[in-house]
C-alpha positions as CSV (number, residue, x, y, z in Angstrom):
1,M,23.3,-4.7,11.5
2,E,20.3,-2.7,9.8
3,P,17.6,-5.1,8.2
4,A,18.4,-5.3,4.4
5,I,14.5,-4.7,3.5
6,D,12.3,-2.3,5.1
7,P,9.2,-3.8,6.8
8,L,6.9,-0.5,6.0
9,F,8.8,-0.4,2.6
10,L,7.6,-4.2,2.2
11,N,4.0,-3.7,3.7
12,C,3.7,-0.1,1.7
13,N,4.9,-0.5,-1.5
14,F,3.5,-3.5,-4.0
15,N,2.7,-0.5,-6.2
16,I,6.5,-0.5,-7.4
17,V,7.5,-2.5,-9.7
18,W,11.2,-4.7,-8.4
19,N,13.2,-6.0,-10.7
20,W,16.4,-8.2,-11.0
21,D,18.7,-5.0,-9.9
22,T,16.8,-4.4,-6.8
23,L,15.6,-8.2,-5.8
24,D,19.2,-9.7,-6.7
25,V,21.8,-7.6,-7.0
26,R,21.6,-4.8,-4.7
27,P,20.7,-6.5,-2.3
28,K,23.8,-9.5,-3.2
29,A,25.8,-5.8,-2.8
30,K,25.5,-5.7,0.8
31,G,25.7,-9.4,1.5
32,V,22.4,-10.0,2.2
33,D,20.2,-13.0,1.2
34,T,16.7,-11.5,-0.5
35,R,14.9,-15.4,0.0
36,Q,16.1,-15.6,3.2
37,E,14.4,-12.1,4.4
38,L,11.2,-12.4,2.9
39,L,11.4,-15.9,4.8
40,K,11.9,-14.3,8.1
41,F,9.7,-11.8,7.3
42,Y,7.1,-14.7,6.4
43,E,7.5,-16.1,9.6
44,D,7.5,-13.0,11.6
45,K,4.6,-11.0,9.9
46,Y,2.3,-13.6,8.2
47,S,-0.6,-14.9,9.6
48,A,-4.2,-15.0,8.5
49,N,-5.8,-12.6,11.9
50,L,-4.1,-9.8,10.0
51,M,-5.3,-10.3,6.7
52,Q,-8.6,-8.9,5.1
53,L,-10.5,-10.3,2.3
54,V,-13.4,-9.1,-0.1
55,V,-15.3,-10.8,-2.3
56,Y,-18.0,-9.4,-5.3
57,S,-20.0,-12.2,-6.4
58,K,-23.5,-13.6,-8.4
59,E,-23.2,-16.8,-6.0
60,S,-25.3,-17.6,-3.2
61,L,-23.3,-16.6,0.2
62,D,-23.2,-20.2,1.0
63,K,-21.2,-21.0,-2.4
64,I,-19.3,-18.0,-1.7
65,Q,-18.5,-19.0,1.6
66,C,-17.2,-22.9,0.2
67,L,-15.1,-21.2,-2.6
68,V,-13.3,-18.9,-0.1
69,E,-13.0,-21.3,3.1
70,D,-11.5,-23.8,0.2
71,K,-9.2,-21.6,-0.9
72,F,-7.9,-20.1,1.5
73,Q,-8.3,-22.2,5.0
74,E,-4.6,-23.5,4.3
75,I,-3.5,-19.7,5.5
76,R,-2.4,-19.8,8.9
77,N,-3.3,-18.0,11.9
78,S,-0.1,-17.6,14.1
79,D,-2.5,-14.4,16.5
80,R,0.8,-12.1,16.0
81,S,-0.5,-8.4,17.2
82,R,-1.5,-5.6,14.3
83,F,2.2,-4.1,13.8
84,Q,2.3,-0.1,14.5
85,F,5.0,1.9,12.6
86,P,6.2,5.0,14.8
87,G,6.8,8.3,13.1
88,Q,6.2,9.2,9.5
89,P,6.6,7.2,6.5
90,C,8.5,9.5,4.7
91,T,11.0,12.0,5.8
92,S,11.5,15.4,5.0
93,E,14.0,14.2,1.8
94,H,10.9,11.9,0.4
95,L,8.9,15.2,0.3
96,E,8.1,18.4,-1.3
97,I,10.1,17.3,-4.2
98,L,9.4,19.5,-7.3
99,V,9.5,17.4,-10.4
100,R,9.0,19.4,-13.9
101,A,8.7,17.0,-16.7
102,V,8.5,17.8,-20.6
103,P,4.6,16.2,-21.9
104,I,5.2,13.6,-24.9
105,K,1.4,14.1,-25.5
106,Q,-1.3,17.1,-25.2
107,G,-3.2,16.1,-22.3
108,H,-4.6,18.4,-19.4
109,K,-4.2,15.7,-15.8
110,L,-3.0,15.8,-12.4
111,R,-2.1,14.1,-10.4
112,I,-1.5,15.3,-6.7
113,V,0.4,12.4,-3.9
114,W,1.0,12.5,-0.8
115,P,1.1,9.9,2.2
116,I,-1.4,9.4,4.9
117,T,-1.5,7.3,7.3
118,P,-3.3,4.2,6.9
119,S,-6.7,3.9,7.6
120,I,-7.6,0.5,7.7
121,L,-8.4,1.3,11.5
122,H,-10.9,3.8,10.5
123,Y,-12.4,2.4,7.6
124,K,-16.0,3.4,9.6
125,E,-15.1,7.1,9.2
126,G,-14.0,6.6,5.4
127,P,-11.4,9.4,6.2
128,C,-10.0,8.7,2.6
129,R,-13.1,8.9,0.7
130,Y,-14.0,11.9,2.5
131,L,-11.0,13.7,1.5
132,G,-11.9,12.6,-1.8
133,H,-15.2,14.1,-1.9
134,L,-13.4,17.1,-0.3
135,I,-10.7,17.7,-3.0
136,G,-12.9,16.3,-6.0
137,H,-16.1,18.9,-5.4
138,E,-16.2,21.3,-8.4
139,G,-18.8,23.5,-6.9
140,E,-17.3,26.8,-7.2
141,G,-14.4,28.0,-4.5
142,S,-13.4,24.5,-4.2
143,L,-10.0,23.6,-4.8
144,F,-11.0,21.4,-8.0
145,Y,-12.5,24.4,-9.6
146,V,-9.6,26.6,-8.9
147,L,-7.4,24.2,-10.4
148,K,-9.3,23.8,-13.3
149,K,-9.7,27.5,-14.0
């Protein structure tokens, strides 16, 4: 039996909107109990050592530490190893899609999105920031300059 909910989907796509159809209707049609699948995922994958937390505050470091420890100390650490996903997150059927749309209001905006390998293991090198800098550079001959022209 194939997994009811793809782990890659759960880890990388929380920016989508889940609704009754995706969380109840479709899984039930496949004989899948969404709650049980999520609990199984939680048991198998959820561990404090795999999480990261960033806190911005004007408070003192001691106060921030107390707050963070108070709010997050109960997250269990089952010392899970970081899961790896072989291959690419999207197959060719999900890529190279041309969408033509008729705008409903006047504007000049271009949004380009493409899948990249998760960069969390290379955060010190900042590959996404570097790529953003290259694409966002506005000098003559840059991609931004050409697209703007």
